[in-house]
C-alpha positions as CSV (number, residue, x, y, z in Angstrom):
1,M,15.5,-27.4,9.2
2,F,18.6,-26.3,7.2
3,K,16.4,-24.8,4.5
4,T,14.4,-22.8,7.1
5,T,17.6,-21.5,8.7
6,I,18.9,-20.3,5.3
7,V,15.6,-18.6,4.4
8,G,15.6,-17.0,7.9
9,L,19.2,-15.7,7.5
10,A,18.4,-14.4,4.0
11,A,15.3,-12.6,5.3
12,A,17.2,-11.1,8.2
13,S,20.0,-9.9,5.9
14,A,17.4,-8.2,3.6
15,V,15.8,-6.4,6.5
16,M,19.2,-5.2,7.8
17,A,20.2,-4.0,4.4
18,L,17.0,-2.1,4.0
19,A,17.4,-0.6,7.5
20,S,21.0,0.4,7.1
21,P,22.0,4.0,7.8
22,A,22.8,4.7,4.2
23,R,19.3,3.6,3.2
24,A,17.7,5.5,6.0
25,Q,19.0,8.8,4.5
26,E,17.4,8.1,1.1
27,K,14.0,9.3,0.2
28,P,11.3,6.6,0.5
29,P,10.9,4.7,-2.8
30,V,7.1,4.5,-2.8
31,D,4.6,7.0,-4.2
32,V,0.9,7.1,-4.7
33,A,-1.3,9.3,-7.0
34,A,-4.9,10.1,-7.5
35,A,-6.3,11.8,-10.6
36,A,-9.6,12.6,-12.3
37,G,-10.6,14.0,-15.6
38,Y,-11.9,13.5,-19.1
39,S,-12.1,10.2,-21.0
40,R,-13.1,9.6,-24.6
41,Y,-14.1,6.2,-26.0
42,T,-12.8,6.4,-29.5
43,E,-14.7,3.6,-31.2
44,G,-17.7,4.3,-33.5
45,D,-19.1,7.8,-33.0
46,G,-17.0,8.3,-29.9
47,L,-18.3,8.9,-26.4
48,N,-17.3,11.5,-23.9
49,G,-17.1,10.5,-20.3
50,L,-15.2,10.8,-17.0
51,G,-12.3,8.8,-15.5
52,I,-10.5,8.4,-12.2
53,D,-7.2,6.7,-11.4
54,L,-5.3,5.5,-8.3
55,R,-1.7,4.7,-9.0
56,G,1.2,3.5,-6.9
57,G,4.8,3.2,-7.7
58,Y,7.9,1.6,-6.3
59,K,11.3,3.0,-7.3
60,L,13.5,0.2,-8.7
61,S,16.5,2.2,-9.8
62,M,17.5,5.7,-11.0
63,G,14.3,6.8,-12.9
64,L,12.8,3.3,-13.3
65,V,9.6,2.8,-11.3
66,A,7.4,-0.3,-11.1
67,D,3.8,1.1,-11.4
68,A,0.3,-0.2,-10.7
69,R,-2.9,1.4,-11.8
70,L,-6.6,1.0,-10.8
71,G,-9.0,3.1,-12.7
72,Y,-12.6,3.7,-13.6
73,R,-14.0,5.1,-16.8
74,R,-17.7,5.8,-17.6
75,W,-19.4,6.8,-20.9
76,T,-23.1,7.4,-21.4
77,Q,-25.1,7.4,-24.6
78,D,-28.8,7.2,-23.4
79,P,-30.1,4.7,-22.7
80,I,-26.8,2.9,-22.6
81,K,-24.0,3.2,-20.0
82,F,-20.5,1.8,-20.6
83,S,-17.8,1.5,-18.0
84,D,-14.3,0.1,-17.7
85,F,-12.4,-0.8,-14.5
86,P,-8.7,-1.3,-15.6
87,I,-6.4,-3.2,-13.2
88,H,-2.9,-2.8,-14.8
89,V,0.7,-3.2,-13.8
90,G,3.8,-1.9,-15.6
91,A,6.6,0.6,-15.4
92,R,7.3,4.2,-15.8
93,Y,10.5,6.2,-16.2
94,D,10.8,9.5,-14.3
95,L,12.8,12.1,-16.3
96,A,13.6,15.2,-14.4
97,A,13.6,18.4,-16.6
98,G,14.4,21.1,-14.1
99,P,11.7,21.2,-11.5
100,V,9.3,19.3,-13.8
101,V,9.2,15.5,-13.9
102,V,8.1,13.8,-17.2
103,R,6.8,10.3,-16.7
104,P,6.3,8.0,-19.8
105,A,4.6,4.8,-18.8
106,A,3.3,1.5,-20.1
107,H,1.0,-1.0,-18.4
108,I,-0.8,-4.3,-19.1
109,G,-3.6,-6.1,-17.2
110,L,-7.3,-6.8,-17.0
111,D,-10.1,-4.5,-17.9
112,I,-13.5,-5.3,-16.5
113,L,-16.1,-3.9,-19.0
114,S,-19.7,-3.3,-18.2
115,V,-22.7,-2.3,-20.4
116,T,-26.1,-1.4,-19.0
117,A,-29.2,-0.6,-21.1
118,V,-32.4,0.8,-19.7
119,T,-35.5,0.4,-21.9
120,P,-39.2,0.5,-21.3
121,L,-39.1,-3.3,-21.3
122,G,-36.5,-3.4,-18.4
123,T,-32.8,-3.3,-17.7
124,A,-30.2,-5.5,-19.3
125,S,-26.5,-5.6,-18.4
126,D,-23.4,-7.6,-19.3
127,T,-19.9,-7.7,-17.8
128,E,-16.8,-9.1,-19.4
129,T,-13.1,-9.2,-18.4
130,K,-10.6,-8.5,-21.2
131,L,-6.9,-8.1,-21.6
132,G,-5.8,-4.4,-22.0
133,F,-2.8,-2.2,-22.1
134,D,-2.1,1.5,-21.9
135,L,0.7,3.8,-23.0
136,G,0.9,7.3,-21.6
137,V,2.9,10.2,-20.4
138,G,2.5,12.4,-17.4
139,V,4.0,15.7,-16.3
140,D,4.3,16.6,-12.6
141,Y,5.4,19.8,-11.0
142,P,6.6,19.8,-7.3
143,V,4.6,21.8,-4.8
144,S,6.7,20.5,-1.9
145,E,9.6,18.1,-1.2
146,T,7.2,15.1,-1.3
147,M,4.2,16.2,-3.3
148,W,3.5,17.0,-7.0
149,V,0.5,18.2,-9.1
150,G,0.3,17.0,-12.6
151,A,-1.5,15.9,-15.7
152,S,-1.4,12.7,-17.7
153,L,-2.6,11.6,-21.2
154,D,-3.2,7.8,-21.6
155,Y,-4.0,5.8,-24.7
156,N,-5.8,2.5,-23.7
157,V,-6.5,-0.6,-25.8
158,I,-8.8,-3.4,-24.8
159,F,-8.6,-6.6,-26.7
160,D,-11.7,-8.5,-27.9
161,S,-12.0,-11.7,-30.0
162,D,-13.5,-9.7,-32.9
163,N,-11.7,-6.3,-32.5
164,S,-10.3,-4.0,-29.9
165,G,-11.7,-0.9,-28.1
166,T,-9.7,2.2,-27.5
167,F,-10.0,5.2,-25.4
168,L,-8.0,8.3,-24.4
169,S,-7.9,9.8,-21.0
170,F,-6.7,13.2,-19.9
171,L,-6.4,13.4,-16.1
172,L,-5.3,16.0,-13.5
173,G,-4.1,14.9,-10.1
174,V,-1.8,14.8,-7.1
175,R,1.2,12.5,-6.4
176,T,2.8,12.1,-3.0
177,R,5.8,10.1,-1.7
178,I,4.9,8.0,1.3
């Protein structure tokens, strides 16, 4: 009973602190972004493909943002199709340079890799989940008080027991504060 009361008081205090008048005047600390663009798988002969990202951030302190990223990359070299679905979490640091915001970032998480081959004998496919990380930088330009357009360049590494796979992505997108 005592433990429940303490937890309840702590939760009520946190809600009141978040709802205080000083906090109400601040801009919301959450943003989301959607982007699409070019992706190049850099192993072997290299493959060109497409990529999309959905990202969300929560402002922790001045400039430091906890960041999550869901993406999809696809490369085709007939008759084989490769794809990656990264689910990464990490951080970015928002650096204001005049109206432009530069956003260096690093993430780590899981990459769900899929390979599909279509041959005259049939279709074969395989899916694996691997550890991956990415380093990147984005540049955003404001179009309103709560919306930016921007570009990002990400270098992604996916670890395998034998070696690692890498790819670069150049994406254009929109970020908004919610």
